[in-house]
DSSP file (Angstrom, degrees, kcal/mol; ACC not computed):
  #  RESIDUE AA STRUCTURE BP1 BP2  ACC     N-H-->O    O-->H-N    N-H-->O    O-->H-N    TCO  KAPPA ALPHA  PHI   PSI    X-CA   Y-CA   Z-CA
    1    1 A M     >        0   0    0      0, 0.0     4,-1.8     0, 0.0     5,-0.1   0.000 360.0 360.0 360.0 -35.1    0.1    0.0    0.0
    2    2 A K  H  >  +     0   0    0      1,-0.2     4,-2.1     2,-0.2     5,-0.2   0.892 360.0  52.3 -67.1 -35.2    2.7    2.3    0.8
    3    3 A G  H  > S+     0   0    0      1,-0.2     4,-2.0     2,-0.2    -1,-0.2   0.880 108.8  50.9 -66.1 -32.1    4.4    1.8   -2.5
    4    4 A N  H  > S+     0   0    0      1,-0.2     4,-2.3     2,-0.2    -1,-0.2   0.881 109.6  50.9 -69.6 -32.9    1.2    2.5   -4.4
    5    5 A L  H  X S+     0   0    0     -4,-1.8     4,-1.9     2,-0.2    -2,-0.2   0.893 110.6  47.1 -75.7 -36.5    0.8    5.7   -2.4
    6    6 A S  H  X S+     0   0    0     -4,-2.1     4,-1.8     2,-0.2    -1,-0.2   0.863 111.9  52.1 -71.4 -35.5    4.4    6.9   -3.2
    7    7 A Q  H  X S+     0   0    0     -4,-2.0     4,-2.2     2,-0.2    -2,-0.2   0.903 110.3  48.0 -63.9 -40.1    3.8    6.0   -6.9
    8    8 A L  H  X S+     0   0    0     -4,-2.3     4,-2.0     1,-0.2    -2,-0.2   0.873 109.7  53.9 -64.6 -38.5    0.6    8.1   -6.9
    9    9 A K  H  X S+     0   0    0     -4,-1.9     4,-2.2     2,-0.2    -2,-0.2   0.865 108.9  46.9 -69.9 -37.6    2.4   10.9   -5.2
   10   10 A T  H  X S+     0   0    0     -4,-1.8     4,-2.0     2,-0.2    -2,-0.2   0.919 111.7  51.1 -65.1 -44.8    5.1   11.0   -7.9
   11   11 A E  H  X S+     0   0    0     -4,-2.2     4,-2.2     2,-0.2    -2,-0.2   0.869 109.0  51.4 -61.6 -38.6    2.6   10.9  -10.6
   12   12 A L  H  X S+     0   0    0     -4,-2.0     4,-2.5     2,-0.2    -2,-0.2   0.957 111.5  47.5 -58.4 -54.1    0.8   13.8   -9.0
   13   13 A E  H  X S+     0   0    0     -4,-2.2     4,-1.4     1,-0.2    -2,-0.2   0.765 112.2  49.6 -63.4 -30.0    4.0   15.9   -8.8
   14   14 A L  H  X S+     0   0    0     -4,-2.0     4,-1.3     2,-0.2    -1,-0.2   0.861 112.9  44.9 -75.6 -36.8    4.8   15.1  -12.4
   15   15 A Y  H  X S+     0   0    0     -4,-2.2     4,-2.3     2,-0.2    -2,-0.2   0.893 111.8  54.5 -67.8 -39.1    1.4   16.1  -13.6
   16   16 A A  H  <>S+     0   0    0     -4,-2.5     5,-2.4     1,-0.2     4,-0.2   0.925 112.4  42.4 -57.6 -48.5    1.5   19.2  -11.4
   17   17 A S  H  <5S+     0   0    0     -4,-1.4     3,-0.3     1,-0.2    -1,-0.2   0.769 113.1  52.7 -75.4 -23.5    4.8   20.4  -13.0
   18   18 A A  H  <5S+     0   0    0     -4,-1.3    -1,-0.2     1,-0.2    -2,-0.2   0.843 116.7  39.6 -80.6 -32.4    3.7   19.5  -16.5
   19   19 A S  T  <5S-     0   0    0     -4,-2.3    -1,-0.2     2,-0.1    -2,-0.2   0.279 107.4-120.5 -97.6  14.0    0.5   21.5  -16.1
   20   20 A N  T   5S+     0   0    0     -3,-0.3     2,-0.3    -4,-0.2    -3,-0.2   0.886  73.5 119.0  43.8  48.5    1.9   24.4  -14.3
   21   21 A M      < -     0   0    0     -5,-2.4    -1,-0.2    -6,-0.2     2,-0.2  -0.850  66.0-106.2-128.1 167.7   -0.3   23.9  -11.3
   22   22 A T     >  -     0   0    0     -2,-0.3     4,-1.6    -3,-0.1     5,-0.1  -0.458  31.1-112.5 -84.4 161.9    0.3   23.1   -7.7
   23   23 A E  H  > S+     0   0    0      1,-0.2     4,-2.5     2,-0.2     5,-0.2   0.883 119.1  55.9 -62.4 -37.8   -0.3   19.7   -6.2
   24   24 A L  H  > S+     0   0    0      1,-0.2     4,-2.3     2,-0.2    -1,-0.2   0.892 104.9  51.0 -68.5 -39.9   -3.1   21.2   -4.2
   25   25 A Q  H  > S+     0   0    0      2,-0.2     4,-2.3     1,-0.2    -1,-0.2   0.885 111.8  48.8 -64.2 -36.9   -4.9   22.5   -7.3
   26   26 A V  H  X S+     0   0    0     -4,-1.6     4,-2.2     2,-0.2    -2,-0.2   0.945 110.4  49.4 -67.3 -46.9   -4.6   19.1   -8.9
   27   27 A V  H  X S+     0   0    0     -4,-2.5     4,-2.4     1,-0.2    -2,-0.2   0.872 110.9  51.3 -57.6 -43.5   -6.0   17.4   -5.9
   28   28 A Q  H  X S+     0   0    0     -4,-2.3     4,-2.6     2,-0.2    -1,-0.2   0.902 108.5  50.5 -60.2 -45.2   -8.9   19.9   -5.8
   29   29 A K  H  X S+     0   0    0     -4,-2.3     4,-2.2     2,-0.2    -2,-0.2   0.863 109.5  50.2 -63.1 -34.9   -9.8   19.3   -9.3
   30   30 A L  H  X S+     0   0    0     -4,-2.2     4,-2.8     2,-0.2     5,-0.3   0.923 110.6  51.1 -64.6 -40.8   -9.8   15.6   -8.7
   31   31 A N  H  X S+     0   0    0     -4,-2.4     4,-2.4     1,-0.2    -2,-0.2   0.922 111.0  48.6 -56.7 -47.9  -12.1   16.2   -5.6
   32   32 A D  H  X S+     0   0    0     -4,-2.6     4,-2.5     1,-0.2    -1,-0.2   0.892 111.1  50.2 -65.8 -41.5  -14.4   18.3   -7.7
   33   33 A Y  H  X S+     0   0    0     -4,-2.2     4,-2.2     2,-0.2    -2,-0.2   0.921 113.6  43.4 -65.3 -45.9  -14.6   15.7  -10.5
   34   34 A Y  H  X S+     0   0    0     -4,-2.8     4,-2.8     2,-0.2     5,-0.2   0.896 112.4  53.6 -70.0 -33.9  -15.3   12.8   -8.2
   35   35 A F  H  X S+     0   0    0     -4,-2.4     4,-2.9    -5,-0.3    -2,-0.2   0.966 111.0  46.1 -57.8 -48.4  -17.9   14.8   -6.3
   36   36 A N  H  X S+     0   0    0     -4,-2.5     4,-2.3     1,-0.2     5,-0.2   0.880 110.8  53.6 -64.8 -36.0  -19.7   15.7   -9.5
   37   37 A K  H  X S+     0   0    0     -4,-2.2     4,-2.0     2,-0.2     3,-0.3   0.972 111.5  44.7 -54.6 -55.0  -19.5   12.1  -10.6
   38   38 A K  H  X S+     0   0    0     -4,-2.8     4,-2.4     1,-0.2     5,-0.3   0.925 112.6  52.8 -60.4 -45.5  -21.2   11.0   -7.2
   39   39 A V  H  X S+     0   0    0     -4,-2.9     4,-1.9     1,-0.2    -1,-0.2   0.857 108.2  49.3 -64.1 -32.7  -23.7   13.8   -7.5
   40   40 A N  H  X S+     0   0    0     -4,-2.3     4,-1.6    -3,-0.3    -1,-0.2   0.831 109.6  52.4 -72.6 -34.7  -24.8   12.7  -11.1
   41   41 A E  H  X S+     0   0    0     -4,-2.0     4,-1.2    -5,-0.2    -2,-0.2   0.943 112.2  45.2 -67.6 -43.2  -25.1    9.0  -10.0
   42   42 A N  H  X S+     0   0    0     -4,-2.4     4,-2.6     1,-0.2    -2,-0.2   0.872 109.2  56.9 -68.5 -34.0  -27.5   10.2   -7.1
   43   43 A L  H  X S+     0   0    0     -4,-1.9     4,-2.1    -5,-0.3    -1,-0.2   0.899 103.0  53.3 -68.2 -33.8  -29.5   12.5   -9.4
   44   44 A K  H  X S+     0   0    0     -4,-1.6     4,-1.1     1,-0.2    -1,-0.2   0.835 112.8  43.4 -64.9 -33.3  -30.3    9.7  -11.6
   45   45 A L  H  X>S+     0   0    0     -4,-1.2     5,-2.1     2,-0.2     6,-0.8   0.838 112.6  53.9 -78.0 -33.5  -31.6    7.7   -8.7
   46   46 A Y  H  <5S+     0   0    0     -4,-2.6     3,-0.4     1,-0.2    -2,-0.2   0.869 106.7  52.1 -66.2 -38.0  -33.4   10.8   -7.4
   47   47 A K  H  <5S+     0   0    0     -4,-2.1    -1,-0.2     1,-0.2    -2,-0.2   0.853 110.2  47.4 -64.5 -37.1  -35.2   11.3  -10.8
   48   48 A K  H  <5S-     0   0    0     -4,-1.1    -1,-0.2    -5,-0.2    -2,-0.2   0.547 114.8-118.8 -84.4  -6.5  -36.4    7.7  -10.8
   49   49 A G  T  <5S+     0   0    0     -4,-0.6    -3,-0.2    -3,-0.4    -2,-0.1   0.648  80.2 120.8  82.1  16.4  -37.6    8.1   -7.2
   50   50 A K  S   <S+     0   0    0     -5,-2.1     2,-0.3     1,-0.2    -4,-0.2   0.576  71.1  41.0 -91.0 -13.4  -35.5    5.4   -5.8
   51   51 A K  S    S-     0   0    0     -6,-0.8    -2,-0.2    -9,-0.1    -1,-0.2  -0.985  73.4-137.9-143.7 134.0  -33.7    7.7   -3.4
   52   52 A K     >  -     0   0    0     -2,-0.3     4,-2.4     1,-0.1     5,-0.2  -0.305  28.0-109.9 -90.1 169.0  -34.8   10.5   -1.2
   53   53 A V  H  > S+     0   0    0      1,-0.2     4,-2.8     2,-0.2     5,-0.2   0.861 116.9  57.1 -60.9 -37.8  -33.1   13.9   -0.5
   54   54 A S  H  > S+     0   0    0      1,-0.2     4,-1.9     2,-0.2    -1,-0.2   0.903 108.6  45.1 -67.5 -38.4  -32.2   12.9    3.0
   55   55 A E  H  > S+     0   0    0      2,-0.2     4,-2.3     1,-0.2    -1,-0.2   0.893 112.9  49.1 -67.0 -39.8  -30.3    9.8    1.8
   56   56 A I  H  X S+     0   0    0     -4,-2.4     4,-2.7     2,-0.2     5,-0.2   0.926 110.7  50.6 -68.7 -38.1  -28.5   11.6   -0.9
   57   57 A T  H  X>S+     0   0    0     -4,-2.8     5,-1.6     1,-0.2     4,-1.2   0.898 111.3  49.4 -64.8 -38.6  -27.4   14.5    1.5
   58   58 A K  H  <5S+     0   0    0     -4,-1.9    -1,-0.2    -5,-0.2    -2,-0.2   0.914 112.4  47.7 -66.8 -39.8  -26.1   11.9    4.0
   59   59 A D  H  <5S+     0   0    0     -4,-2.3    -2,-0.2     1,-0.2    -1,-0.2   0.912 118.5  38.6 -64.7 -44.1  -24.2   10.1    1.3
   60   60 A L  H  <5S-     0   0    0     -4,-2.7    -1,-0.2    -5,-0.2    -2,-0.2   0.537 104.6-128.4 -88.3  -5.8  -22.6   13.2   -0.2
   61   61 A K  T  <5 +     0   0    0     -4,-1.2     2,-0.3    -5,-0.2    -3,-0.2   0.940  66.2 123.2  61.6  42.7  -22.1   14.8    3.3
   62   62 A I      < -     0   0    0     -5,-1.6    -1,-0.2    -6,-0.1    -2,-0.1  -0.820  64.3 -96.7-125.9 173.8  -23.8   18.1    2.2
   63   63 A S     >  -     0   0    0     -2,-0.3     4,-2.5     1,-0.1     3,-0.2  -0.553  30.0-118.9 -85.7 154.1  -26.8   20.1    3.4
   64   64 A P  H  > S+     0   0    0      0, 0.0     4,-2.3     0, 0.0     5,-0.1   0.845 115.1  55.6 -52.1 -36.7  -30.2   19.9    1.9
   65   65 A R  H  > S+     0   0    0      2,-0.2     4,-1.9     1,-0.2     5,-0.1   0.897 106.4  50.5 -69.8 -40.9  -30.1   23.5    0.9
   66   66 A R  H  > S+     0   0    0      1,-0.2     4,-1.9     2,-0.2    -1,-0.2   0.934 111.6  50.0 -61.4 -48.4  -26.8   22.9   -1.1
   67   67 A F  H  X S+     0   0    0     -4,-2.5     4,-2.0     1,-0.2    -2,-0.2   0.914 108.1  50.9 -59.9 -40.1  -28.5   19.9   -2.8
   68   68 A Y  H  X S+     0   0    0     -4,-2.3     4,-2.4     1,-0.2    -1,-0.2   0.819 109.1  52.7 -64.5 -33.3  -31.6   21.9   -3.7
   69   69 A A  H  X S+     0   0    0     -4,-1.9     4,-1.9     2,-0.2    -1,-0.2   0.838 107.6  51.0 -68.5 -29.5  -29.2   24.5   -5.2
   70   70 A I  H  X S+     0   0    0     -4,-1.9     4,-2.0     2,-0.2    -2,-0.2   0.850 109.3  51.3 -72.4 -38.5  -27.5   21.7   -7.2
   71   71 A L  H  X>S+     0   0    0     -4,-2.0     5,-2.2     2,-0.2     4,-0.5   0.939 111.6  47.4 -65.4 -45.6  -31.0   20.6   -8.5
   72   72 A E  H ><5S+     0   0    0     -4,-2.4     3,-0.8     3,-0.2    -2,-0.2   0.909 111.1  51.0 -62.2 -41.9  -31.8   24.1   -9.6
   73   73 A K  H 3<5S+     0   0    0     -4,-1.9    -1,-0.2     1,-0.2    -2,-0.2   0.893 114.9  41.8 -60.4 -41.9  -28.4   24.5  -11.3
   74   74 A K  H 3<5S-     0   0    0     -4,-2.0    -1,-0.2    -5,-0.1    -2,-0.2   0.423 113.0-121.6 -89.1   2.7  -28.9   21.3  -13.3
   75   75 A K  T <<5 +     0   0    0     -3,-0.8     2,-0.5    -4,-0.5    -3,-0.2   0.854  52.6 161.1  61.3  41.6  -32.5   22.2  -13.9
   76   76 A V      < -     0   0    0     -5,-2.2    -1,-0.2    -6,-0.1     2,-0.2  -0.831  43.1-116.0 -95.2 124.8  -34.0   19.1  -12.3
   77   77 A Q        +     0   0    0     -2,-0.5     2,-0.3    -5,-0.0    -5,-0.0  -0.402  48.3 154.7 -65.3 127.6  -37.6   19.4  -11.4
   78   78 A H        -     0   0    0     -2,-0.2     2,-0.3   -10,-0.0   -10,-0.0  -0.962  42.6 -98.8-149.2 160.9  -38.3   19.2   -7.6
   79   79 A T        -     0   0    0     -2,-0.3     2,-0.4     2,-0.0     0, 0.0  -0.655  28.9-148.2 -85.7 140.3  -41.0   20.4   -5.2
   80   80 A K        -     0   0    0     -2,-0.3     2,-0.5     2,-0.0     0, 0.0  -0.879   8.6-142.2-106.8 144.4  -40.5   23.5   -3.1
   81   81 A Y        -     0   0    0     -2,-0.4     2,-0.7     2,-0.0    -2,-0.0  -0.896   8.4-137.9-105.2 132.3  -42.1   23.9    0.3
   82   82 A N        -     0   0    0     -2,-0.5    -2,-0.0     1,-0.2     0, 0.0  -0.756  14.6-170.3 -88.4 120.7  -43.4   27.1    1.4
   83   83 A K        +     0   0    0     -2,-0.7     2,-0.2     2,-0.1    -1,-0.2   0.796  65.2  75.6 -81.2 -29.4  -42.4   27.6    5.1
   84   84 A T  S    S-     0   0    0      3,-0.0     3,-0.0     2,-0.0    -2,-0.0  -0.564  75.2-138.9 -78.5 145.4  -44.6   30.6    5.7
   85   85 A T    >>  -     0   0    0     -2,-0.2     4,-1.4     1,-0.1     3,-0.8  -0.836  15.8-125.9-100.2 147.3  -48.3   30.2    6.2
   86   86 A P  H 3> S+     0   0    0      0, 0.0     4,-1.6     0, 0.0     5,-0.2   0.850 106.3  62.8 -58.6 -34.4  -50.8   32.6    4.6
   87   87 A E  H 3> S+     0   0    0      1,-0.2     4,-1.4     2,-0.2     3,-0.1   0.893 102.9  49.0 -69.1 -32.1  -52.5   33.3    7.8
   88   88 A L  H <> S+     0   0    0     -3,-0.8     4,-1.2     1,-0.2    -1,-0.2   0.898 107.1  54.8 -60.3 -43.3  -49.3   34.8    9.2
   89   89 A E  H  < S+     0   0    0     -4,-1.4    -1,-0.2     1,-0.2    -2,-0.2   0.763 107.4  50.7 -65.3 -25.6  -48.7   37.0    6.3
   90   90 A E  H  < S+     0   0    0     -4,-1.6    -1,-0.2     1,-0.2    -2,-0.2   0.865 108.8  51.2 -78.1 -34.7  -52.3   38.5    6.5
   91   91 A N  H  <        0   0    0     -4,-1.4    -2,-0.2     1,-0.2    -1,-0.2   0.801 360.0 360.0 -68.3 -28.0  -51.9   39.4   10.2
   92   92 A V     <        0   0    0     -4,-1.2    -1,-0.2    -5,-0.1    -2,-0.1   0.392 360.0 360.0 -78.0 360.0  -48.6   41.2    9.6
């Protein structure tokens, strides 16, 4: 395992030097790539109705608000809940 990790580290350093980026920038891009890949897999299940928002947010370790922002960004149809009641708005 340690040999594989050192090999990965050298590959990362070589790629970073070839692309004029830092190692942290390369790792951040990889993180973004795999996060988006996981999001897309979960969105397919969400569209089919096989996975709920709470399960997806738990898997991705994000807040429901962030997940709904991702849904709006990707133009996926979802239900919005109105937290205010009409009775309270009339009295104010």
